[in-house]
C-alpha positions as CSV (number, residue, x, y, z in Angstrom):
1,M,0.1,0.1,0.0
2,N,1.7,3.1,-1.2
3,G,2.3,5.9,1.5
4,D,1.9,3.5,4.4
5,R,4.4,3.7,7.1
6,I,5.5,0.2,7.9
7,G,5.9,-0.9,11.5
8,V,7.2,-4.4,12.5
9,L,6.0,-6.1,15.8
10,L,8.2,-9.0,17.1
11,C,5.8,-11.1,19.1
12,G,7.7,-13.0,21.8
13,H,6.4,-15.6,24.2
14,G,8.0,-14.0,27.2
15,S,10.1,-15.9,29.9
16,R,10.5,-15.9,33.7
17,D,14.2,-15.8,32.9
18,A,15.7,-12.3,32.6
19,G,18.5,-13.4,30.4
20,A,15.9,-14.9,27.7
21,V,13.9,-11.5,27.8
22,A,17.2,-9.8,27.1
23,E,18.1,-12.0,24.3
24,F,14.7,-11.3,22.5
25,A,15.3,-7.6,23.0
26,E,18.6,-7.9,21.5
27,L,17.0,-9.8,18.4
28,A,14.6,-6.6,18.1
29,A,17.6,-4.3,18.1
30,A,19.6,-6.4,15.6
31,L,16.6,-6.8,13.1
32,P,16.5,-3.5,11.6
33,A,19.8,-3.9,9.7
34,H,17.8,-6.5,7.9
35,L,14.9,-4.5,6.8
36,P,14.2,-1.4,4.6
37,S,15.6,1.6,6.4
38,D,12.4,3.4,6.9
39,W,10.6,0.6,8.8
40,L,9.9,0.9,12.5
41,V,10.7,-2.2,14.8
42,E,9.2,-2.9,18.3
43,H,8.8,-6.0,20.1
44,G,6.5,-7.3,22.9
45,Y,5.7,-10.5,24.8
46,L,2.6,-12.7,25.5
47,E,3.2,-13.3,29.1
48,F,5.6,-13.0,31.9
49,A,7.9,-10.1,30.5
50,N,7.5,-6.5,29.5
51,P,6.6,-4.9,27.2
52,V,3.5,-6.8,26.5
53,L,2.2,-7.0,22.9
54,R,-0.2,-4.2,23.3
55,D,2.5,-1.8,24.5
56,G,4.7,-2.6,21.4
57,L,1.6,-2.0,19.2
58,E,1.1,1.3,20.8
59,A,4.6,2.3,20.5
60,L,4.6,1.6,16.7
61,K,1.3,3.7,16.5
62,A,3.0,6.5,18.4
63,K,5.8,6.6,16.2
64,G,3.6,7.1,13.3
65,A,3.2,3.5,11.8
66,T,0.1,3.3,9.5
67,R,0.4,-0.5,8.7
68,I,1.8,-3.1,11.3
69,L,3.3,-6.4,10.1
70,A,3.2,-8.8,13.3
71,V,5.7,-11.6,13.3
72,P,5.4,-14.5,15.8
73,G,8.8,-15.1,17.6
74,M,8.0,-18.8,17.6
75,L,9.9,-21.6,16.0
76,F,6.8,-23.6,15.2
77,A,3.1,-22.8,15.2
78,A,1.2,-24.1,18.2
79,M,-1.3,-22.7,20.6
80,H,0.5,-19.5,21.4
81,A,1.0,-18.7,17.6
82,K,-2.3,-20.1,16.4
83,N,-4.6,-18.6,19.1
84,D,-3.1,-16.5,21.8
85,I,-1.2,-14.0,19.8
86,P,-3.5,-13.6,17.1
87,T,-6.3,-12.8,19.5
88,V,-4.2,-9.9,21.1
89,L,-3.4,-8.5,17.7
90,S,-7.1,-8.6,16.3
91,T,-8.7,-7.1,19.6
92,W,-6.1,-4.4,19.3
93,S,-6.4,-3.6,15.6
94,A,-10.1,-3.4,16.2
95,K,-10.0,-0.9,18.9
96,S,-7.2,1.2,17.2
97,G,-8.3,0.9,13.7
98,L,-4.7,0.4,12.5
99,P,-4.4,-2.7,10.2
100,V,-2.5,-5.6,11.6
101,A,-1.0,-8.3,9.4
102,Y,0.2,-11.5,11.1
103,G,3.1,-13.5,9.3
104,R,4.4,-17.1,9.4
105,E,6.1,-18.6,12.4
106,L,9.9,-19.5,11.5
107,G,9.0,-23.1,10.8
108,V,11.1,-25.8,8.8
109,D,13.2,-23.4,6.8
110,P,16.5,-24.0,5.1
111,K,18.0,-21.1,6.8
112,M,17.0,-22.3,10.3
113,I,18.1,-25.9,9.4
114,A,21.7,-24.0,8.3
115,A,21.5,-22.4,11.8
116,A,21.1,-25.4,13.6
117,G,23.6,-27.4,11.7
118,A,26.0,-24.8,12.7
119,R,25.3,-25.0,16.3
120,V,25.7,-28.7,16.4
121,R,29.0,-28.4,14.3
122,E,30.2,-25.9,16.8
123,A,29.8,-28.5,19.7
124,L,31.4,-31.2,17.8
125,A,34.3,-29.1,17.1
126,R,34.6,-28.1,21.0
127,A,34.4,-31.7,21.7
128,D,36.9,-33.1,19.4
129,A,39.3,-30.3,20.7
130,E,38.7,-31.3,24.3
131,H,38.6,-34.8,24.2
132,G,39.8,-35.9,20.7
133,P,37.7,-36.9,17.6
134,V,35.0,-39.2,17.6
135,P,33.7,-40.6,14.2
136,L,30.5,-39.1,13.2
137,H,29.0,-42.6,12.6
138,E,29.6,-43.3,16.6
139,T,27.8,-40.1,17.5
140,C,24.3,-39.8,18.5
141,L,22.4,-36.5,18.2
142,V,19.4,-35.6,20.5
143,V,17.2,-33.0,19.5
144,I,15.1,-31.5,22.2
145,G,12.2,-29.4,21.2
146,R,9.7,-27.2,23.3
147,G,6.9,-29.7,23.5
148,A,3.4,-28.7,23.0
149,S,-0.2,-29.8,23.0
150,D,-0.3,-29.7,19.0
151,P,0.9,-32.6,17.3
152,D,1.7,-30.6,14.2
153,A,4.3,-28.6,16.1
154,N,5.8,-31.5,17.8
155,A,6.1,-33.3,14.4
156,N,8.1,-30.4,13.1
157,V,10.8,-31.0,15.6
158,S,11.1,-34.4,14.4
159,K,11.5,-33.1,10.7
160,V,14.3,-30.8,12.0
161,A,15.9,-33.4,13.8
162,R,15.9,-35.9,10.6
163,M,17.0,-33.3,8.3
164,L,20.0,-32.4,10.6
165,W,20.7,-36.3,11.3
166,E,20.7,-36.8,7.5
167,G,22.6,-33.6,6.5
168,L,25.3,-34.3,8.9
169,G,25.6,-37.9,8.6
170,L,25.5,-38.8,12.2
171,G,25.3,-42.3,13.6
172,W,21.7,-42.0,15.2
173,C,19.2,-39.4,16.3
174,E,16.5,-39.3,18.7
175,V,14.0,-36.4,19.7
176,G,12.7,-35.5,23.0
177,Y,10.8,-32.6,24.4
178,S,11.0,-30.2,27.5
179,G,7.4,-30.5,28.4
180,V,3.7,-31.4,27.8
181,T,4.3,-34.2,25.4
182,F,6.5,-37.3,25.4
183,P,9.3,-38.2,25.6
184,L,10.4,-35.9,28.1
185,V,14.1,-34.9,28.5
186,E,15.2,-37.3,31.2
187,P,13.6,-40.7,29.8
188,C,14.6,-39.5,26.2
189,L,18.3,-39.2,27.3
190,T,18.2,-42.5,29.5
191,H,17.1,-44.2,26.5
192,V,19.7,-42.9,24.2
193,A,22.4,-43.9,26.6
194,R,21.5,-47.5,26.0
195,L,22.2,-47.4,22.4
196,G,25.9,-47.9,22.7
197,Y,27.1,-44.6,21.0
198,R,30.5,-43.2,22.2
199,R,29.3,-39.5,22.0
200,M,25.8,-38.0,22.7
201,V,25.2,-34.3,21.2
202,V,22.1,-33.0,23.1
203,F,20.9,-29.8,21.1
204,P,18.1,-27.5,22.5
205,Y,16.2,-26.6,19.3
206,F,15.2,-23.2,21.1
207,L,15.7,-19.6,19.9
208,F,16.9,-18.3,23.5
209,S,18.0,-19.2,26.8
210,G,15.6,-19.5,29.6
211,V,14.1,-22.0,32.3
212,L,13.6,-24.7,29.7
213,V,17.1,-24.7,28.1
214,D,18.4,-24.9,31.9
215,R,16.2,-27.9,32.4
216,I,17.6,-29.8,29.3
217,Y,21.1,-29.0,30.4
218,G,20.4,-30.1,33.9
219,F,18.9,-33.3,32.9
220,T,21.9,-33.8,30.6
221,D,24.1,-33.6,33.6
222,R,22.1,-35.8,35.6
223,V,22.0,-38.7,33.0
224,A,25.7,-38.1,32.2
225,Q,26.5,-38.8,35.9
226,A,24.6,-42.2,35.7
227,H,26.4,-43.0,32.4
228,P,30.0,-42.1,32.7
229,G,31.5,-44.1,30.0
230,I,29.6,-41.8,27.4
231,E,31.0,-38.4,26.3
232,W,28.1,-36.2,26.7
233,V,28.1,-32.7,24.7
234,K,25.7,-29.9,25.2
235,A,25.3,-27.7,22.0
236,D,24.2,-24.2,22.2
237,Y,20.7,-23.1,21.3
238,L,20.0,-21.2,18.3
239,G,20.5,-17.6,19.6
240,L,21.0,-14.6,17.1
241,H,22.6,-16.7,14.4
242,P,22.8,-14.7,11.0
243,E,20.4,-17.2,9.5
244,V,17.8,-16.7,12.3
245,L,17.9,-13.1,11.7
246,R,17.6,-13.5,7.9
247,T,14.4,-15.8,8.6
248,F,12.8,-13.3,10.9
249,A,13.4,-10.5,8.3
250,E,11.9,-12.6,5.6
251,R,8.8,-13.2,7.8
252,A,8.1,-9.5,8.0
253,T,9.0,-8.6,4.3
254,E,7.1,-11.5,2.6
255,Q,3.8,-9.9,4.0
256,I,4.1,-7.1,1.6
257,D,3.5,-9.2,-1.2
258,G,0.7,-10.7,0.2
259,V,2.1,-14.4,0.9
260,P,-0.9,-16.9,1.5
261,P,-1.3,-18.1,5.1
262,P,0.5,-21.1,6.3
263,N,-0.4,-24.5,5.4
264,C,-2.8,-25.6,8.0
265,Q,-3.4,-29.1,6.5
266,M,-2.3,-30.7,9.8
267,C,-3.5,-28.0,12.2
268,K,-5.6,-29.7,14.9
269,Y,-8.0,-26.6,15.0
270,R,-9.0,-27.0,11.5
271,T,-8.9,-30.6,10.6
272,Q,-9.3,-33.9,12.4
273,V,-5.8,-35.0,13.5
274,L,-5.5,-38.5,15.0
275,G,-6.0,-38.3,18.7
276,F,-7.1,-34.7,18.6
277,E,-10.2,-34.7,16.9
278,A,-12.4,-32.9,19.7
279,E,-10.4,-29.8,19.1
280,V,-11.5,-28.9,15.7
281,G,-13.0,-25.6,15.6
282,S,-12.0,-24.7,19.2
283,P,-12.5,-20.9,19.8
284,Q,-9.5,-18.5,19.0
285,E,-8.9,-16.8,22.2
286,S,-6.0,-16.1,24.6
287,H,-5.8,-17.0,28.1
288,H,-2.6,-15.4,29.0
289,H,-3.6,-12.0,30.3
290,H,-3.3,-13.2,33.8
291,V,0.4,-13.5,33.7
292,E,1.3,-10.4,31.3
293,G,4.3,-8.8,32.6
294,Q,4.9,-10.7,35.5
295,G,8.5,-11.5,34.9
296,A,10.5,-12.9,37.8
297,S,7.3,-12.9,39.9
298,A,5.7,-15.4,37.8
299,P,5.0,-18.8,39.2
300,G,8.2,-21.0,39.1
301,A,10.6,-18.2,38.6
302,N,12.6,-18.8,41.5
303,V,14.0,-22.6,41.6
304,A,15.6,-21.8,45.0
305,D,12.1,-21.6,46.6
306,C,10.5,-24.6,44.8
307,T,9.4,-27.3,47.1
308,F,9.8,-29.9,44.3
309,C,12.9,-29.0,42.8
310,D,16.7,-29.0,43.7
311,D,19.2,-27.4,41.4
312,F,17.1,-26.7,38.3
313,C,13.5,-26.7,37.4
314,T,12.3,-30.1,36.3
315,G,8.9,-29.2,35.5
316,L,7.1,-31.0,38.2
317,C,5.0,-28.3,39.2
318,R,3.4,-28.3,35.7
319,L,2.4,-32.0,36.3
320,K,-1.4,-32.5,35.9
321,V,-2.1,-35.3,38.5
322,A,-4.5,-35.3,41.3
323,A,-2.6,-37.1,44.1
324,V,1.0,-38.6,44.0
325,E,2.2,-40.9,46.6
326,P,6.0,-40.4,47.8
327,F,7.0,-43.3,45.4
328,G,5.3,-42.1,42.3
329,H,1.7,-43.8,42.5
330,V,-0.7,-41.7,40.4
331,S,-4.4,-42.1,41.7
332,H,-5.9,-40.2,38.9
333,S,-5.3,-37.5,36.0
334,A,-6.9,-34.0,36.2
335,G,-6.4,-30.6,35.3
336,G,-5.7,-27.8,38.0
337,H,-3.2,-26.8,40.3
338,L,-0.1,-28.5,42.0
339,H,0.2,-28.1,45.7
340,D,2.3,-29.5,48.3
341,H,0.5,-30.1,51.7
342,G,3.4,-31.3,53.6
343,D,1.9,-34.6,54.1
344,G,4.1,-36.8,51.7
345,Q,1.9,-35.9,48.8
346,I,1.6,-33.5,46.1
347,H,-1.9,-32.7,45.1
348,W,-3.1,-31.4,41.9
349,H,-6.5,-29.7,42.5
350,G,-9.0,-29.5,39.6
351,P,-11.6,-31.0,37.5
352,S,-11.0,-34.2,35.5
353,H,-12.0,-32.7,32.4
354,G,-11.0,-29.9,29.8
355,H,-12.0,-27.1,32.0
356,S,-13.1,-23.5,32.0
357,H,-12.7,-21.8,35.4
358,D,-12.9,-18.2,37.0
359,H,-10.7,-17.8,40.1
360,G,-9.2,-15.4,42.1
361,H,-6.4,-16.5,44.4
362,S,-2.8,-16.0,45.6
363,H,-0.6,-18.7,43.9
364,H,3.2,-18.8,44.1
365,E,3.2,-15.1,45.2
366,H,1.0,-13.8,42.4
367,S,-2.8,-13.0,42.6
368,H,-5.0,-13.1,39.5
369,G,-8.5,-13.6,38.3
370,H,-9.0,-15.3,35.1
371,D,-11.6,-17.3,33.0
372,H,-10.2,-19.3,30.3
373,Q,-10.3,-22.8,28.5
374,H,-7.6,-25.5,28.7
375,P,-8.2,-28.6,26.6
376,R,-6.7,-31.7,27.9
377,Y,-3.7,-33.2,26.4
378,P,-4.8,-36.8,25.3
379,H,-1.5,-38.4,26.4
380,E,-0.7,-36.6,29.7
381,D,-0.5,-39.9,31.4
382,H,2.2,-41.2,29.0
383,P,4.9,-42.6,31.2
384,L,7.6,-41.0,29.4
385,G,5.7,-37.8,29.4
386,P,4.9,-35.4,32.2
387,L,4.5,-38.3,34.7
388,S,8.3,-39.2,34.3
389,A,8.9,-35.7,36.3
390,L,7.7,-37.7,39.4
391,A,11.1,-39.0,39.7
392,T,12.7,-35.7,40.1
393,L,10.3,-35.0,43.4
394,K,12.8,-33.7,46.0
395,K,13.7,-36.1,48.7
396,R,12.7,-35.0,52.1
């Protein structure tokens, strides 16, 4: 559109980790060099950190933007990219009268594969220099993704892993996830330790640092202690690799030419995907307003105060079970909130179905009232998924 002043909004998820928030801000500062010189760039976060998305939109408007191109700062499109962020953008656009276009997630892109391959090669080079070379055919790559309740997003992690495995010519490759789905990090690493490979390269396929990357590295150290005969190598996350920056810039500039929306053939909200048939047509709404801008005060931000974890966040506080005995017996599964009552049990309070609730309470040093929907993840009782976190319960 001729005469428009283009503004670009980078839409981040947000993190309880200050370092991760700072890294995303660095991305926003580095991106203008890859865009037309007269474009404006701001960023915002969906939850936990400031500025929130609305603040970023208002900043672009105040600077004179007449057309905004929003880019999700997400590797893959799951609920955050498909529902939560678009809800915030469309609500603000309707109120402000300013058009907001919404671009693609980074996705499975040759540039992203190149950046990932560079991180794995860097880790291999460091390991060779420190411990001596190990043939690639005797090396196993473990790619750890975020993990989501969306099977399409989870499957994309596997595609990235396969392209790295085949492209680099490594001996074997496995995929794990830091949360929600299966296998989680510890059972995945315990499994690959049995495969007989001399070297294991653990690669967090994440954009930035944060609680989840710390969790991956923490579990790597734990499994490495149990299997000292294997060389364990921790690769860096993607970070501000030049190819990552190029991909972000492309996700903004391609909107000018009216690129069609992403392929939603396997989107669980639009087609019946095996095991997720009930979620077709789910409403597009965000439920993250109750943790907007909380940062370090958000639940789970301080591992030192956690009653479940020792030296890193294991994700146990996110476990959706109703009552767990000290040695891991699960009475039944449900959705709700996990609490430690000091009686040798941890309890997850909530209904045993996909739930909508309106509550106001103080929880982990924050108070909020919210009304939102949480569809049940159908495999939350998988023994290699969230239930595996029970093994990490702090010993009293």
